[in-house]
C-alpha positions as CSV (number, residue, x, y, z in Angstrom):
1,X,-27.8,-14.6,-4.4
2,X,-28.4,-13.4,-0.9
3,X,-26.7,-14.8,2.2
4,X,-28.5,-15.5,5.4
5,X,-26.8,-14.7,8.7
6,X,-25.4,-18.2,9.2
7,X,-23.8,-18.2,5.8
8,X,-22.5,-14.7,6.2
9,X,-20.8,-15.5,9.6
10,X,-19.2,-18.6,8.2
11,X,-17.9,-16.9,5.1
12,X,-16.5,-14.1,7.2
13,X,-14.7,-16.6,9.4
14,X,-13.1,-18.4,6.5
15,X,-12.0,-15.2,4.7
16,X,-10.5,-13.8,7.9
17,X,-8.8,-17.0,8.8
18,X,-7.2,-17.2,5.4
19,X,-5.9,-13.6,5.6
20,X,-4.7,-14.3,9.2
21,X,-2.9,-17.5,8.2
22,X,-1.2,-15.8,5.2
23,X,-0.1,-12.8,7.3
24,X,-1.6,-10.5,4.7
25,X,-2.6,-8.0,7.5
26,X,-0.1,-5.9,9.4
27,X,-1.9,-6.8,12.7
28,X,-2.6,-10.4,13.7
29,X,-6.2,-11.5,14.2
30,X,-5.1,-14.5,16.1
31,X,-7.5,-15.3,19.0
32,X,-10.4,-13.2,17.7
33,X,-13.9,-14.6,17.4
34,X,-16.9,-13.9,15.3
35,X,-20.1,-14.5,17.4
36,X,-22.4,-11.8,16.0
37,X,-23.8,-11.0,12.6
38,X,-23.4,-7.3,13.4
39,X,-25.1,-4.4,11.9
40,X,-27.1,-4.6,8.7
41,X,-26.4,-1.8,6.3
42,X,-29.0,-1.1,3.5
43,X,-28.9,0.7,0.2
44,X,-30.8,3.9,0.1
45,X,-33.8,2.1,-1.4
46,X,-34.0,-0.3,1.5
47,X,-32.3,-3.3,0.0
48,X,-29.7,-5.0,2.2
49,X,-26.0,-4.5,1.1
50,X,-23.6,-5.7,3.8
51,X,-23.2,-6.4,7.5
52,X,-20.5,-4.8,9.7
53,X,-19.5,-7.8,11.9
54,X,-17.6,-7.2,15.1
55,X,-14.3,-9.0,15.8
56,X,-13.9,-9.8,19.5
57,X,-10.8,-10.9,21.5
58,X,-10.9,-11.4,25.2
59,X,-14.3,-9.6,25.5
60,X,-13.0,-6.6,23.7
61,X,-13.9,-5.4,20.2
62,X,-10.7,-5.1,18.1
63,X,-12.2,-4.3,14.8
64,X,-15.0,-5.0,12.3
65,X,-15.3,-6.7,9.0
66,X,-17.7,-5.6,6.2
67,X,-19.3,-8.7,4.6
68,X,-21.6,-8.4,1.5
69,X,-25.1,-9.8,2.0
70,X,-25.9,-9.7,-1.8
71,X,-24.1,-10.5,-5.0
72,X,-23.9,-6.8,-6.0
73,X,-20.3,-7.2,-5.1
74,X,-17.9,-9.7,-6.8
75,X,-16.5,-11.0,-3.5
76,X,-18.1,-11.2,0.0
77,X,-15.3,-9.6,2.0
78,X,-15.5,-5.8,1.4
79,X,-13.2,-4.3,4.1
80,X,-11.6,-4.7,7.4
81,X,-11.6,-1.9,10.0
82,X,-9.0,-2.6,12.7
83,X,-10.5,-0.2,15.3
84,X,-13.3,-0.3,17.8
85,X,-15.1,2.9,17.2
86,X,-18.3,1.3,15.8
87,X,-21.2,0.9,18.3
88,X,-24.7,0.4,16.8
89,X,-26.6,1.3,19.9
90,X,-24.5,4.5,20.6
91,X,-24.8,5.7,17.0
92,X,-28.6,5.2,17.1
93,X,-28.9,7.2,20.4
94,X,-26.8,10.0,19.0
95,X,-28.7,10.1,15.7
96,X,-32.1,10.2,17.5
97,X,-30.9,13.0,19.8
98,X,-29.6,15.0,16.8
99,X,-32.9,14.5,14.9
100,X,-35.0,15.7,17.9
101,X,-32.7,18.7,18.3
102,X,-33.2,19.6,14.6
103,X,-36.9,18.8,14.4
104,X,-38.6,18.1,17.8
105,X,-42.0,17.4,16.1
106,X,-40.8,14.8,13.6
107,X,-42.2,11.3,14.2
108,X,-40.7,8.0,13.1
109,X,-41.4,4.3,13.8
110,X,-38.3,2.7,12.2
111,X,-34.6,3.4,11.8
112,X,-32.0,1.7,9.6
113,X,-28.4,2.1,8.7
114,X,-27.8,3.0,5.0
115,X,-24.9,3.4,2.7
116,X,-26.1,6.7,1.3
117,X,-23.0,6.9,-0.9
118,X,-21.0,3.7,-0.3
119,X,-18.9,3.5,1.8
120,X,-20.2,6.6,3.6
121,X,-23.0,5.8,6.0
122,X,-26.2,7.5,7.4
123,X,-29.2,6.6,9.5
124,X,-32.5,6.7,7.8
125,X,-35.7,7.5,9.7
126,X,-39.0,6.1,8.5
127,X,-42.7,6.5,9.3
128,X,-45.0,3.8,7.9
129,X,-42.2,2.7,5.6
130,X,-41.6,6.2,4.1
131,X,-38.5,8.2,4.8
132,X,-38.9,11.3,6.9
133,X,-35.2,12.1,7.4
134,X,-31.7,10.8,6.8
135,X,-28.7,12.0,8.9
136,X,-25.1,11.3,8.0
137,X,-23.3,9.4,10.7
138,X,-21.1,11.4,13.1
139,X,-21.8,14.9,11.5
140,X,-25.6,14.4,11.8
141,X,-26.0,16.6,8.7
142,X,-29.2,16.0,6.7
143,X,-28.5,14.1,3.5
144,X,-30.3,15.9,0.7
145,X,-33.0,14.1,-1.3
146,X,-32.0,12.5,-4.5
147,X,-31.5,15.1,-7.3
148,X,-31.2,18.0,-4.8
149,X,-28.3,20.4,-4.9
150,X,-25.6,18.4,-3.0
151,X,-23.0,21.2,-3.3
152,X,-20.7,19.1,-5.5
153,X,-20.7,15.5,-6.6
154,X,-17.7,14.7,-4.3
155,X,-19.7,15.6,-1.3
156,X,-23.0,15.0,0.5
157,X,-24.9,13.3,-2.3
158,X,-27.1,10.2,-2.4
159,X,-26.0,7.3,-4.6
160,X,-27.7,3.9,-4.9
161,X,-25.1,1.3,-5.4
162,X,-27.5,-1.2,-7.0
163,X,-28.9,1.3,-9.5
164,X,-25.5,2.3,-10.7
165,X,-24.6,-1.3,-11.9
166,X,-25.4,-2.1,-15.5
167,X,-26.7,-5.6,-16.4
168,X,-23.4,-6.9,-17.6
169,X,-21.6,-5.9,-14.4
170,X,-24.4,-7.4,-12.3
171,X,-24.1,-10.7,-14.0
172,X,-20.3,-10.7,-13.7
173,X,-20.4,-9.8,-10.0
174,X,-23.1,-12.4,-9.3
175,X,-21.0,-15.2,-11.0
176,X,-17.8,-14.3,-9.1
177,X,-19.6,-13.9,-5.8
178,X,-21.3,-17.3,-6.0
179,X,-18.0,-18.9,-6.9
180,X,-16.2,-17.5,-3.9
181,X,-19.0,-18.3,-1.5
182,X,-19.4,-21.8,-2.8
183,X,-15.7,-22.6,-2.1
184,X,-16.2,-22.1,1.6
185,X,-19.2,-24.5,1.6
186,X,-17.6,-27.4,-0.1
187,X,-15.7,-30.5,0.9
188,X,-13.9,-30.5,4.2
189,X,-14.9,-26.9,4.9
190,X,-18.4,-28.0,5.8
191,X,-17.0,-29.8,8.9
192,X,-15.2,-26.7,10.2
193,X,-16.4,-24.0,12.5
194,X,-14.5,-20.9,11.2
195,X,-15.8,-18.4,13.8
196,X,-12.5,-18.7,15.8
197,X,-9.7,-16.9,14.0
198,X,-6.7,-19.1,14.6
199,X,-3.7,-20.4,12.5
200,X,-5.0,-23.9,13.5
201,X,-8.4,-23.5,11.9
202,X,-7.3,-24.1,8.3
203,X,-4.0,-25.8,9.1
204,X,-5.2,-29.4,8.6
205,X,-6.6,-28.7,5.2
206,X,-4.8,-28.8,1.9
207,X,-4.7,-25.0,1.4
208,X,-1.7,-23.1,0.2
209,X,-1.6,-19.5,1.2
210,X,1.1,-17.2,-0.1
211,X,1.7,-13.6,0.9
212,X,3.1,-12.1,-2.3
213,X,3.5,-8.5,-1.1
214,X,2.6,-6.1,1.7
215,X,3.8,-2.5,1.8
216,X,2.9,0.5,3.9
217,X,4.2,4.1,3.2
218,X,7.5,5.1,4.6
219,X,9.2,8.4,4.0
220,X,11.9,6.9,1.8
221,X,12.6,3.5,0.1
222,X,14.9,2.4,2.8
223,X,12.1,1.4,5.2
224,X,14.0,-0.8,7.7
225,X,15.4,2.1,9.7
226,X,12.3,4.2,10.3
227,X,8.6,3.8,11.1
228,X,5.6,4.2,8.9
229,X,5.3,7.8,7.9
230,X,1.8,8.8,7.0
231,X,-1.0,10.6,8.9
232,X,-4.8,10.8,8.7
233,X,-6.6,14.1,8.2
234,X,-10.3,14.4,8.7
235,X,-12.4,16.5,6.4
236,X,-13.4,19.7,8.2
237,X,-16.8,19.9,6.5
238,X,-19.2,17.3,5.2
239,X,-18.1,18.0,1.6
240,X,-14.4,18.6,1.8
241,X,-13.1,15.1,1.3
242,X,-11.0,16.2,-1.7
243,X,-9.4,19.1,0.3
244,X,-8.6,16.7,3.1
245,X,-7.1,14.2,0.7
246,X,-4.9,16.8,-0.9
247,X,-3.9,17.9,2.6
248,X,-2.8,14.4,3.5
249,X,-0.6,14.0,0.4
250,X,1.0,17.5,0.8
251,X,1.7,16.8,4.4
252,X,3.6,13.6,3.5
253,X,5.9,15.8,1.3
254,X,6.2,18.2,4.3
255,X,4.0,21.0,2.8
256,X,1.7,22.2,5.5
257,X,-1.4,24.1,4.5
258,X,-4.6,24.2,6.4
259,X,-7.7,22.8,4.9
260,X,-9.5,26.1,4.3
261,X,-6.5,27.3,2.2
262,X,-6.5,24.1,0.1
263,X,-10.3,24.4,-0.3
264,X,-9.9,27.9,-1.6
265,X,-7.5,26.7,-4.2
266,X,-9.9,24.0,-5.3
267,X,-12.9,26.5,-5.3
268,X,-14.6,24.6,-2.5
269,X,-15.9,27.6,-0.6
270,X,-15.4,28.3,3.0
271,X,-16.0,26.6,6.4
272,X,-19.3,28.5,6.8
273,X,-20.4,27.9,3.2
274,X,-18.6,24.8,1.8
275,X,-19.2,22.9,-1.4
276,X,-17.8,19.7,-2.9
277,X,-15.8,19.3,-6.1
278,X,-18.0,18.9,-9.1
279,X,-17.6,16.0,-11.6
280,X,-15.4,17.3,-14.4
281,X,-13.2,19.5,-12.2
282,X,-10.9,16.6,-11.1
283,X,-7.9,18.2,-12.9
284,X,-7.9,20.9,-10.3
285,X,-6.3,18.4,-7.9
286,X,-3.3,18.2,-10.1
287,X,-3.0,22.0,-10.4
288,X,-3.4,22.5,-6.7
289,X,-0.8,19.9,-5.7
290,X,1.8,21.5,-8.1
291,X,0.9,25.1,-7.1
292,X,1.0,24.6,-3.4
293,X,4.3,22.6,-3.6
294,X,5.8,25.5,-5.6
295,X,6.1,23.0,-8.5
296,X,8.4,20.8,-6.5
297,X,5.8,18.0,-7.1
298,X,5.0,16.6,-10.5
299,X,1.3,15.4,-10.2
300,X,-0.6,13.2,-12.6
301,X,-4.2,12.1,-12.9
302,X,-5.1,8.6,-14.1
303,X,-8.7,7.5,-15.0
304,X,-9.9,4.0,-14.0
305,X,-6.7,3.1,-12.3
306,X,-5.8,-0.6,-12.0
307,X,-4.2,-2.6,-9.3
308,X,-0.7,-2.4,-10.7
309,X,-0.7,1.4,-10.6
310,X,-1.6,1.4,-6.9
311,X,0.9,-1.3,-6.1
312,X,3.8,0.3,-8.0
313,X,3.3,3.7,-6.4
314,X,3.3,2.2,-2.9
315,X,6.4,0.3,-3.7
316,X,8.1,3.6,-4.5
317,X,6.8,4.9,-1.2
318,X,4.4,7.4,-2.8
319,X,0.9,7.8,-1.5
320,X,-2.0,8.3,-3.8
321,X,-5.3,10.2,-3.8
322,X,-8.1,7.9,-4.7
323,X,-11.5,9.0,-6.2
324,X,-14.4,6.7,-6.0
325,X,-18.0,7.7,-7.0
326,X,-19.0,10.5,-4.7
327,X,-15.9,10.5,-2.5
328,X,-12.1,11.0,-2.2
329,X,-9.6,9.2,0.1
330,X,-5.9,8.5,0.1
331,X,-4.0,5.1,-0.3
332,X,-1.0,4.5,1.9
333,X,-0.4,0.7,1.6
334,X,-1.2,-2.4,-0.4
335,X,-1.4,-6.1,0.5
336,X,-1.7,-9.1,-1.8
337,X,-2.0,-12.8,-1.1
338,X,-2.9,-15.9,-3.1
339,X,-5.1,-18.8,-1.9
340,X,-4.5,-21.9,-3.8
341,X,-7.8,-23.7,-3.7
342,X,-9.5,-24.9,-6.9
343,X,-7.4,-22.4,-8.7
344,X,-5.6,-19.3,-7.5
345,X,-7.8,-16.8,-5.7
346,X,-6.0,-13.5,-5.1
347,X,-6.9,-11.1,-2.3
348,X,-5.8,-7.6,-3.1
349,X,-6.3,-4.9,-0.5
350,X,-5.7,-1.1,-0.2
351,X,-4.8,0.6,3.1
352,X,-7.2,3.5,3.0
353,X,-6.8,6.7,4.9
354,X,-10.4,8.1,4.7
355,X,-11.2,11.7,5.7
356,X,-14.8,10.6,6.4
357,X,-16.5,10.9,8.9
358,X,-16.2,14.7,8.9
359,X,-15.0,16.9,11.8
360,X,-15.3,20.7,11.8
361,X,-13.1,23.7,11.3
362,X,-12.9,24.3,15.0
363,X,-11.6,20.8,15.8
364,X,-9.5,19.8,12.8
365,X,-7.7,17.1,14.8
366,X,-10.7,14.8,14.9
367,X,-12.5,12.8,12.2
368,X,-11.5,10.4,9.5
369,X,-10.9,6.6,9.7
370,X,-8.2,4.2,8.6
371,X,-9.6,1.1,6.8
372,X,-7.3,-1.9,6.9
373,X,-7.9,-3.2,4.3
374,X,-10.4,-2.4,1.4
375,X,-10.9,-5.2,-1.0
376,X,-9.7,-3.8,-4.4
377,X,-12.2,-5.9,-6.4
378,X,-15.2,-4.6,-4.5
379,X,-14.9,-0.8,-5.2
380,X,-15.1,1.4,-8.3
381,X,-12.0,3.5,-8.8
382,X,-12.7,6.6,-10.9
383,X,-9.4,8.4,-10.7
384,X,-6.0,8.1,-9.0
385,X,-3.7,11.1,-8.4
386,X,0.0,10.5,-8.1
387,X,2.8,12.9,-7.2
388,X,6.6,12.6,-7.1
389,X,9.3,15.0,-6.2
390,X,11.1,16.6,-9.1
391,X,14.9,16.0,-9.2
392,X,17.4,18.7,-10.0
């Protein structure tokens, strides 16, 4: 199943209206509008994956929503980015300038945005339908060809999302995706224009929305007397997402190490010659967290972590490091709501502090992005790393 632009905008409107009405998000979307199908993001083989749709309020972009174009995902709503840093035209201009600087003689006749390792993005340059270059967004590093030495699997490596799904997963995702999409195209929903995000849009329908839980990291369980206590750190090279994730978690517990030191402990090279963490070396994260905290932290690695693990850690005000295929981020919040409509439809989101896009060692204060929220059902979680303070 593949959505056309009209279907995609309508589904985006309904999904965001439901979240806004249930107050599942920490920031209200009231008054926002969806008037544009946004930027089409492709898989590395050229197949469309999702669109990044702008959310506009009073002629100002307040964020973007990622909506799946195809049923490779089990649900249409992938993520919500409550910032305004995405500009398709500006990114294309910067990418073309970077390409000309790197190779003035290179010719191309087409460009497209690609998820070279979902959710990390790049711009692909083509000449007569054949790729001639691919540059990672923001860093403008060349993305190596498939099978090339990517300096670690958690780094600058190509991954085709569609090729990684087995037949059973594809069938399951297609069934769930079609069910969710069909709900917003049935009964009274067909008479509603959902492009305006308002508590009145769905109010006249017989929909029950229930916010069951929403938490963001505070320094201690008594959250009412202090503000949210977590900070984003951008990765200082294109392949240091793991080092940046470890830095964020250590910083939360008031251990301050710079990223090159953490990278050294993880055997990730130096700023001038960095490499990513290879698959199979994930346990180094546990050892590094414990060593650099002088064993005041008790760290643990969990393979294929479920929703309950993430939710329970956040309830204890403990952030997590989250490994997905090819990338590392941290989790600092959860939200969960139920839509009672032809059965219970849960929405479960993770507040992601993502070290991508990269910065550099000379400007460590830049880079990274906060995704509010990532749909838990639409991502593959390989490992979660937890840490708690030891009591004496």
